[in-house]
C-alpha positions in Angstrom: -113.8 -36.2 -85.7 -111.6 -38.3 -87.9 -112.2 -42.0 -88.4 -108.7 -42.8 -87.0 -109.3 -40.8 -83.8 -112.7 -42.5 -83.3 -111.1 -45.9 -83.8 -108.4 -45.1 -81.3 -110.9 -44.0 -78.7 -113.0 -47.1 -79.2 -109.9 -49.3 -78.7 -109.0 -47.5 -75.5 -112.6 -47.8 -74.3 -112.6 -51.5 -75.0 -109.2 -51.9 -73.1 -110.6 -49.9 -70.1 -113.8 -52.0 -70.0 -111.7 -55.2 -70.2 -109.5 -54.0 -67.4 -112.5 -53.1 -65.2 -114.2 -56.4 -65.8 -111.0 -58.3 -64.9 -109.6 -56.0 -62.2 -109.2 -58.8 -59.7 -106.9 -60.7 -62.1 -105.0 -57.5 -62.9 -104.1 -56.8 -59.3 -103.3 -60.3 -58.3 -99.5 -60.7 -57.6 -97.5 -62.9 -59.8 -93.9 -63.9 -59.7 -92.0 -62.1 -62.4 -88.4 -62.5 -63.6 -86.4 -59.4 -64.4 -83.3 -61.2 -65.6 -81.1 -61.5 -62.4 -83.8 -61.8 -59.8 -87.5 -62.5 -59.5 -90.1 -60.1 -58.0 -93.7 -60.5 -56.9 -95.9 -57.9 -58.6 -99.2 -57.7 -60.4 -98.6 -58.4 -64.1 -101.8 -56.7 -65.2 -101.0 -53.4 -63.6 -97.5 -53.4 -65.1 -99.0 -54.1 -68.5 -101.6 -51.4 -68.0 -98.9 -49.0 -66.9 -96.8 -49.8 -69.9 -99.8 -49.3 -72.2 -100.4 -45.9 -70.5 -96.8 -44.9 -71.0 -96.8 -46.0 -74.6 -100.1 -44.2 -75.2 -98.7 -41.0 -73.6 -95.5 -41.2 -75.7 -97.6 -41.7 -78.8 -99.8 -38.7 -78.0 -96.7 -36.6 -77.3 -95.2 -37.7 -80.6 -98.5 -36.9 -82.5 -98.6 -33.4 -80.8 -94.9 -32.9 -81.8 -95.6 -33.9 -85.4 -98.6 -31.7 -85.7 -96.7 -28.8 -84.2 -93.8 -29.3 -86.6 -96.2 -29.6 -89.5 -97.9 -26.3 -88.5 -94.5 -24.5 -88.1 -93.4 -25.9 -91.5 -96.7 -24.8 -93.1 -96.3 -21.3 -91.6 -92.8 -21.1 -92.9 -94.0 -22.2 -96.4 -96.8 -19.7 -96.2 -94.3 -16.9 -95.5 -92.0 -18.0 -98.3 -95.0 -18.2 -100.6 -96.1 -14.7 -99.7 -92.5 -13.4 -100.2 -92.3 -15.1 -103.6 -95.8 -13.7 -104.5 -94.7 -10.2 -103.6 -91.4 -10.7 -105.6 -93.5 -11.9 -108.6 -95.8 -8.9 -108.3 -92.9 -6.5 -108.2 -91.3 -8.2 -111.2 -94.6 -8.0 -113.0 -95.0 -4.3 -112.2 -91.4 -3.8 -113.4 -92.3 -5.6 -116.6 -95.3 -3.4 -117.1 -93.3 -0.3 -116.4 -90.7 -1.5 -118.9 -93.4 -2.2 -121.5 -95.0 1.2 -121.0 -91.6 2.9 -121.5 -91.0 0.8 -124.6 -94.4 1.6 -126.0 -94.0 5.3 -125.3 -90.6 5.3 -127.1 -92.1 3.4 -130.0 -95.0 5.8 -130.3 -92.7 8.8 -130.2 -90.5 7.1 -132.9 -93.6 6.4 -135.0 -94.8 10.0 -134.5 -91.4 11.3 -135.6 -91.5 9.0 -138.6 -95.0 10.1 -139.4 -93.9 13.8 -139.2 -90.9 13.0 -141.4 -93.1 11.2 -143.9 -95.7 14.0 -143.9 -92.9 16.6 -144.5 -91.5 14.5 -147.4 -95.0 14.1 -148.9 -95.7 17.8 -148.6 -92.3 18.6 -150.2 -93.0 16.2 -153.0 -96.5 17.7 -153.5 -95.0 21.2 -153.7 -92.4 20.1 -156.2 -95.1 18.4 -158.3 -97.3 21.5 -158.1 -94.4 23.7 -159.3 -93.7 21.2 -162.1 -97.4 21.2 -163.0 -97.5 25.0 -163.1 -94.4 25.1 -165.2 -95.9 22.5 -167.6 -99.2 24.5 -167.7 -97.3 27.7 -168.5 -95.4 26.0 -171.2 -98.5 24.4 -172.6 -100.3 27.7 -172.5 -97.4 29.4 -174.2 -97.3 26.7 -176.9 -101.0 26.9 -177.4 -100.8 30.7 -177.6 -98.0 30.4 -180.1 -100.1 28.0 -182.2 -103.1 30.2 -182.0 -101.0 33.2 -182.9 -99.6 31.3 -185.9 -103.1 30.3 -187.0 -104.3 33.9 -186.6 -101.3 35.1 -188.8 -102.2 32.5 -191.4 -105.9 33.6 -191.4 -104.9 37.2 -191.6 -102.7 36.4 -194.6 -105.4 34.5 -196.2 -108.0 37.2 -195.7 -105.6 40.0 -196.8 -104.4 38.1 -199.8 -107.2 36.0 -201.1 -105.5 35.4 -204.4 -102.7 33.4 -202.8 -104.8 30.5 -202.4 
């Protein structure tokens, strides 16, 4: 139980005890003025009745406030849930968009990789052909030099006097 509720109950209990102890004074009639006339009524009972009416109105007001707060909290809870679902959908949409973007980029990278691979293979083939051509030319040149040396050696062995 909250401290405020406990304090309110203690005050009401003290008022009830005070009224019970002084009941005789509460019910004794007194002359009261109501503005245009005077009436003879017990002032204590009127005051207790007014206290009961004010207490009842206060309790009705508290119940109304709590009810309106509960309804407002429920409305906020529904709005929060709707916003949470909207955020989840937006996040799922972003993930789908990211997945689509990544797949497109991977496809693009794969295509670029294949293009680069084809370019490298073509370049290697070209270099291999150039190397073979160079090797054939070097071999032909070497063969020509060897042939020339053989011719010179043959001339030197056939004609030893030409030295």
